[in-house]
N, C-alpha and C positions, 0 to 999 in steps of 0.2 A: 751613506747605508745604513738603512735599519738594522742595527744591535737587539737582539731579543732582551736582552741584560739591560739593556737602556730603557725597557716597557716595565722593571717590575717593579714600580711603582701604579703605574697603571691596574696591573696583575691585583696589589693590595689592594687597593682601592674598590676594585669589583669584586670582590672575598663575596659579599653574599650575595651576589646577584650569580656568583658561580655555580656557590653552594646551593641556592634555591634550586638555578639550573639540573646541577645532577641527581640531585634529588629526584627529582623530575623524571629525568631520566632512566634515573636506574630502578623506578618502580614498571618501566616500561619492558624491560627485558632482562630474560634470566644474571643473573652478576655471576661471574663464575665463583667458588669457592677460594680459587689458588690459581695464581698467574707471574709471570716474570716477562720485564721487557729488558733489552737494551736501550741505551738511550745512547744520541752522539748530539754533542752541544759544538756548534763551532763559533759559538756568540751571534751572528747572523742566524743563527739558525738550530731550536729546539728540536730533536724529532726523535722519534720512534721507529729503531731501523732493524727489531725484529721482538716476537712475542709469541711468549712459551705458556701453554694453556695448562700442559705438565710438569711446571717448573723441577729442574734437579737446582741444585746449588745453596740451598736451603742451610749449609755447612758452611756457608762465606760468610750470614747473615751474622748480627752483631748479636751477643750474649743477651746483650741488656733490650735487645725487641722481645725476647723473647714472650714474655710474659703478655707483648702488646700483642705478638702474633696470635697465641695463645686464646686468647679473646675475641676476637676477631673471630678464629675460626671458631668459638664456643657460639659465639651470634649468630654467625651462618647456616651450621646442625640445627641448632632446636629452633632456627628459624623457614631453613626448610626441610628438615625430618624431625619434624617435632617424636618427640620420645625416644629420640634415639639415644643410645646407651652405649653401644659398641659397636665403633669403627675397625673396619678390614681394610690396609693398607697392600693395595695390587702393588707390588715392585715392577722395574724392566727387571729382564736379566742378566744384567750387568757384572756378572758372578769377580770379574779383575779387577772390577773397576773401586778400588776403595773410597775415591773421592763419592762420586753416586751412593755407594754404600756409608759413607757417612750422611748424607743428603738424607736418604732413608730413616737413620737412626734419628735424626734432626726431627724431621716431618711426627715421627714416633712418637717423640718426646714431647711435643707441640699439642697431640693430639692427648694424652695422659694430663701433661697442663693442663686442657683445657677441661678438664673430668669425663673423660672417656676411656673406657677401655678399648686399647689397640692391640690389636695384631697383625703379621706383616708375615704375606709368602702370597706363593702365586704352584701352579700346578709344574711349571713350567722349573721350577726352581725345589722341586722335589727331590729327598734326598740329600742335600746340601746340611739340612740342621743350621747352619748358619754361613754367615758371610764377613769376610773381614773387612772391616773400617780403617778409617785413620786411625782413630782414638782405641779403637779392640774390635770383636768378634760381633755380630747384630745376630743375634736369635731368628730361626723363618720358625713358624708354624707348620704344620701340615696342613695341607689346604688339597680336596677331591670336589674333582666335578660331576653335580649328581644333576643329569639330565641338565634345567636350565639355569642349577643355581650352584654357587660357592659355599662348599661347610668348609667348617674350622673347625678338626676333630668333632665332626658328626654335629655341628649347629651352623644354626645360620646366622652371622653377622645383623645387623641394625644396616648397614651402610657400608657401603665398600667404596674405598676414595685411590681414585686410579690415580698410576706417578708411574704411567707407561702409557704411551705416546701411540700404540698402535701401528706403531707406519707399517709394520708386517701384518696387517688386517685383523680383525675382530678374533678376541681370545673368547672361546668356550665355556660358558654357566656367570651369565652377567647379565641376562633374558629375566631373571626374577628377584632381582635384587634392585633396590634405588643406589644406584650408582652416581657418582660426581669426580671429576667433570664428563658428563654424558661420555658415551663412546661414538656419539656421533660426532664428537670435534677432536678425534682421534685421526691420526695423517692419512689414514687409509681413505677419507674422504674430503678432511678438510683442506685448503689450498691459500697461500699465504695474502696471494692478490683479493681476495674473500676479504681479510680481516682488513686491508687498506682500502678495498672497496665500503667499508661499513667505515671506518675512521675515517677519512674523508667528509661524511657529512657530520659527524661530530665534530671535526675541525674547524670546519667552514661556519656552524652555527658559534663555538665561544670566538673565533677569534672577528665572528659582526661583534657579537659581547665588546670584546676589551677595543673593536676598528684597526686592528691589523691586518696583513695581508697573511690568510691559509700559507700559503706558501714557506713564512718564517717556523711554520712546528710540523710541518710534515714532508716527509722526501718525497718528489716527483717519481713516478713511476707506470711503466705497463707491461702487461703481460704477451711473452710472443707465444702463438698455441701453435699445436702439432707439430713440433721440428721434431726433424730425423737428424740431428746433426753428425751422422755416420755420410750421410749426402751429402756432395759440393753445393746443388741448389741450393738447399736448406741453409749451409752456412752461409752463403750470399743473400739470402733474404735476409738474416736476422743481422749478417753485417749493417746490412743497409737503414733496416729500423735502428740499430746503436746509431749510426751515423745520426740521423734524421734527430733522433732523442737527445743526442750530445747538444746538436745545436739550437736546439729548443731553449736547450739549459746555460749557454753561451750567452745566448740574447737575456735572458734574465740577469745571469752574470752579468753585463755589461750596464743595464737599465740600472742598474744597484750599485756599479762599485767595486763589484766585489773580484778581484785580477787575482784567479788562478783559471788550471786547466779543468773544465770536469770531466769527473770518473763517472762511470756507470759500472753498478755488480753486477753481474749476471749471477742468481741464485733458480737453483729446482723451486719448484712452487710448492711443494710439498718434502715435508721432511725438517732434517735437522741437526743438530752438532757439525755444522759449518762445514756439511759434506757439499761438493757439487758448485761451492761459490766461488768467482772468479770479477779480477776487476780489469776493464779497459780503459784505454783514452779514444778510440778510433776502431769503427767495425776492418778495417785493416791487421790491426794488433789482434782480433779474434780469427781472421781469416790465416793467421799466419801462425797461430796456434799451433804445438807438438800433438801426432794422434794422441799423445800420452794424457797431455791436459787434455783432449778436446775429451777423453775416459774418465777423467775427473769428475768433467764438469758435467758429463751424464748420468756420474753416480751417485745412489740417494743410500740414506742409512738404512741398511734390508738388500740394497741392491735390488730397488725398484729403478726399472728404465722409466728416466726423463723424459716428456713429451711436452711442457709448456716450461717456461722458464718467466721467474719474473726479473725486469728489468727496474733496476731500483739506481739515484740517485745517490752516488760515496757523499756522505756529508765526513768533512776532516773533523776531528776532535782538538778544539781550544786544551785541551787542560791538558800536562804533563806533570814528572817528575822534577825536581830540581838536575836532573842527571837528565832530561829530555825526551825520558818514554813515556808513549801516548797512554791517555787515562782513558777510561769511558764506563762512565755508572750504569749499574744494572741493579734495579728496583722492582722488590719482591712484595706482592698485593694478596691482600689477603680478603674476600670479600667487597670488594672491588677497591679496596683504600691501602692508597701506597703507605708501606709499615716499614719497610726495612731495604737499608741499602749497603751497596758494596762497588768498590769500585775493579774495577779489571785493568788488569797493566799487564805491558809489554813490552820487553825491553828490544827485544826483536823486529821487532814491526812498527811501520809508520805510522802518520797520522790520521793517512786516508786507506790503511790496511785495514782489514779484520782481525782483530786483536783476538779472535776466539781458538788459541791454538796451543801445546801442548809448553810454549815456554811462559804462557800468559801466567800471572801471578795474581791474589785476591785478599782485597786487606779492607776489609768493616767502617763503615762509616764510625766507629765509635772511634776508630785509632786516625783513619785520615779526611775527616769530614772537614777539620779547619781549613786543611789543605784544597778538597777538592768539591766541599757539599753547600758551598753561598747559594747554588740556584735547585738543592735538593727537594725541600720544601714549598718549592715556589714552582716552576716551570718544568721540571724533573717529576715532579710528582703530578703536576698537573696532565701533560700526555700523557703519562703511564695510565691516570685512572679514565682519561678516554680512550685510552687502549683496550681496558678492562670491558670498557663500557661495547664498543665495539665489538668483541669478544660476544657480551653476550647476544647483541645483534647479529652477529651469528649464528649462534649457536639457535637461535631463533627462526631465522632464515630454513636452515639444516631440518629444522624439525618441518615448517609450515612444510616443503622443499618434498 
């Protein structure tokens, strides 16, 4: 069996070639100002399983990384938004989630550290004054919509930094601004499958440079379209597709000597927050779900009905704590560069399960890097930076489409 970890020397030997290739590819697409990815490392496969263009969780990164993160932010903003002095941060409306509020407070701190004025707020948050974060209140600025523009205390910011994934649709007032990430990358338009489609091309090219099978650097996936799961016929078609998919993975496992039962994760093709995610080992398992579980699968953040499903190969994590709790790396990137890591630990879940649940704990690299970070700057950084290239390609496709 090929273990990706055993090929680390090959990765190091090709560093210069990869850097040159990465530089060329970054010049061809609009690189995201920021993003985060969840990684699964099974030893025999290291892959991005989720990519966020509007990342929450900056508050879980290492404080030691803040100067580097701020430096990358400064470079990106100065390069892409020449003359910018004032960044307005447009958050989600999670007024009761102190973890999310702390994330916004951290981003604000990074923007100020990068040398810019920073205000925070949105019309939806009008009247709140401040929000309660983990370490204290976050002051909000009064924001009003004036036609196609946002005004903060009557003035127009140089740049609006979106930390709102637009699941529930476009928000008013962004038409006359420089906005980053661009609103067309919100979940009202974006699809997870589009990301993996773009990512596949970059993974294929890197795998050729490294002379390895690209299967080791990416999850297998497909999209089941136009599914109305309230109808039995639609459920049966999806179950049949899942069986065929699992059979293909079984063949690959046998070929590589991987002794385990394949798992398919079924996710809605848009949206975030771990809603509408289910793991199955057969089509029958899907058919035997209770109506309650089916409804959960069909639900997405904001209550948007789901029609297309991303079916993704489940990748077990080989990382775990001394007590046996599974661990997965989360990488935070600014200007396309892997810049900070933390680790999601969930003592109530298994190695193949979705770890993004209320029982999850977060530990920064500065605390647990010696335990879990052997491949942080190698394979984990590589696949996460490929994901940012793919995000740039997605954005370009949206603009051209």
